[in-house]
N, C-alpha and C positions, 0 to 999 in steps of 0.2 A: 432515484437516479438524478444526478446533477444535470443542470442545463447543458453544460458543455458535452457531457456524455450523450445526452439525448440528441443534441445537434449532430454529433458524429454518427450516431445510429440512423438518424433521418437521412443524412447524406448518403450513407452506405446503401440504405434501402432504395433510394431514388436511383442510384447507380445500377443496382441490380434489376429493378423493374422498369426503369425509364420514366414511370409516373407512379405517384402514390397519392391516395385521397386523404383528406383530413380525417374522415371517419376511421380509416385503417390505422392511422397514427394515434388517434384517441384511444382506440381499443388496444393497440400494442403497448402504449406507455401508461395507460390507466390515468390519464390526466384530462383536464377539461378541454373542450374545443377552443376556448379562448387562449389557453396556454399553447396549444399547437399552432394556432394562427400567429401568435407572437413569435414562436420559434421560426415559422416559415417566413415571416416578414423579415426577421433578423438575418436569416440565411440568404434570402433574396437580395437584401441590402449589401451583403458581402459577395454577391454574384456566384454563390455556391450552388444555388438552385434557381429555377425560374418559377415564380409564383403564378398559379392559375386559380380561377374560381373553383373552390372545392378541393384543392390539392396543390401539388408541386411536381415539376418535371426537371429533366436535365437542362442546364443552361444553354447548351449549344443546340442550334437548329440546323446546323450545316453538316454535322458528322454523326453517323449512326454509331450505336454501341457495337463493339466487336461481335462477330457471329458466334464465337465460342461462348461469350457471356450471355448472349440472347438465348442460345441453345439450352443453357443450364438454368434459365429462370422460367417460372410459371409452368413447369413441366407437367404437373398434374392437371392444371387447367387446360393446357394445350391438348393433352391426351383426351380429356373429356369432350372438348370441342371436336377433335378429330373423329372420335368414335361416333358422335351424333351425326356428323357430316357423312361419314362412311355408310351409316345406316340408311341414308337417303339416296345412295347411289346404287342403281340396280346392276346386276351382272350384265355384261355385254355392252355397257354404256361407253360413250366416248367423252373424254374430258381433257381440259387444260389444267395443269397444276403449276402454280406460280412460284417465284422466288420467295423465300421466307421460312422461318423455323416452324410456324404453325402449318403452312401447306406441307412441309416435310413430315410433320406429325400425321397429317391426313394420309399421305402416301403410305406410311407405315400401317395405318388402320385399314387400308384397302387390301392388305396382303391375303385376306381370306376370301376375297372376291374372285370371280372367274371371268375370263375373256374380256378384260377391259382393254381399251385402246386409249393410250395416254400420250398427249403432246405436252412437253415441258421444256422450259428454259432454265431448269434447275438441275445441275449435275448430281446433287445429293438425292433428289427424288429419283432420277434415273438409276442410280446405284442401289437405292432401296428396292425398287420395283423389278430390277433385272433378274431377280431370283425366280420370278414367276414365268414359267415357260409358256403359259397360255395367254400372257399379256403381250400386247404389241406396244412397245415403247418407242416413241419418235422424239428424238432430241433435237431441239432447235439449234441452228448454226448461229455464229456470231462471236463476239468477244467474250472470253471467259474471265469472270471476275474472281481471281484466285482466293480472295478473302472469304467468300461465302458460297462459291460454286454457282453463282448466277451467270446467265448468258444474256448479253444485251447488245444493242447496236442496230444499225439499219438492216443488216441481214436477218436479224431475229424478227424484226417487224414484218419484213417481206415473207418470211417463212410462216409465221403465225397467221398471216392474212390469207394463206392458201386454204385454211380449214374452216369448217363450220361444225362445232361440236356441241354435245348435249349440255355439258356442265363446264363452268369455269370456276376453279378454286383459287380465290384471290387472297393474298396477304396484304398487309398495310403497315406502315411504320407508325402512323398516328392518325387520330380522328379529332378534329377541333370541335369546340363547343357548339358550332353552328352546323356540324355534320360534314364539314369539308374533310376529304381524304388527303392525307399529307404523306409525302415521301422525301427522301434525301437526295435522290438522283433523278435528274430530268429524263435520262435515257430509260430508266426503269419505269417511270411514269408512262412514257409512250408505249412501252411493252404491255403494261397493265391495261391501258386503254384498248390496245389491239385485242387482248384476251376478252375484255368486256364486249367489244363490238362483234366478236366471232363466236360467242357462247350463247346458247339458247337460254340458259339459266345460270346466273352468276351468284356464287355463294362467297361472301366475305367472311373470313375467319380471323378473329381478333380477340385476344384475351383482354381483360379489364385494364391492363397497364397501357393499352394503346389509346384509351380515351383521355383526352387532354394532353397527350404527348405532342410535343412540338417538332415540326420538320419544315424545311424551307420551301418545298415545291408543292403547290396545290394541284391535285389531280382532278378535282371536281367534287360534286356532292355525293354523299352516301346514297342518294336516290339513284345513282347509276347501277347499283346492284339490286338483285331480286330478294336476297335474304342475308341476314347478319347472324352469324353464330358466335356467341361470346359466353363468358362464364358468370357475368353479373350484369344487372341492369345498367345501361349506359346513363350518362348524365342527362338531366332534364331537357336541356336544349336539343341534344341528339335524339332523345325519345320523341320529342315533338315533331322533328323532321321525319323520323321513321313512321310515326303514326299518321301524319298528314299525307304521306305519299305511299301508303300501303306497302311499305317494305316489310317483309316477313322477319320477325325477330325470334330467334331460338336461344333460350338461356340454358346452358349445358351444365 
């Protein structure tokens, strides 16, 4: 494959996944790590990607990938994560389910459960779960974000703060190399913090593309959560933070 073709393919994969590691690209194109690093440096110099240690991400940190694009990527990985999380939720439990395509996958994986009570600020989650007559679905009030079905705002914060539930299923846009949890929307960050504060056990669901992915709002450290469910080992820096703070890691 010519260099220009490889560059185009790298850009397309970064657009699809949000983040791609050097190791993935070496395997995909059957070239040396040195070649991929040169490719990434060239593309970063043209502002077509953002270079990270161990990989590359989208150049913008202020605008998220469209919901439909995110919904269609890493689907098998999200399904594996969702099934593992669902296996840890007992019948009759109470839980928050957050905004995001991976929390939506968890909602789908919970359809075989019985008598769940779910509070959510995600219209897509509510639509998925409403077919279960034995579930009690409580939808947060607030401003509806039409692009992804998320509900945010001051009313959402006040609503979530009324509850104290067994589990919080939390999505995230990106995880920095030091374990910082990153989001694109400040209002969404405040809602996620409210979910963390009002859940007895917080489960972060994030496929491998979220590690090293850039976003502009720092929500705090990954140590805010009790467990991380992902499909591949996180980068070394994140692993050190997880290990030093006894955060449970589940590789799905």
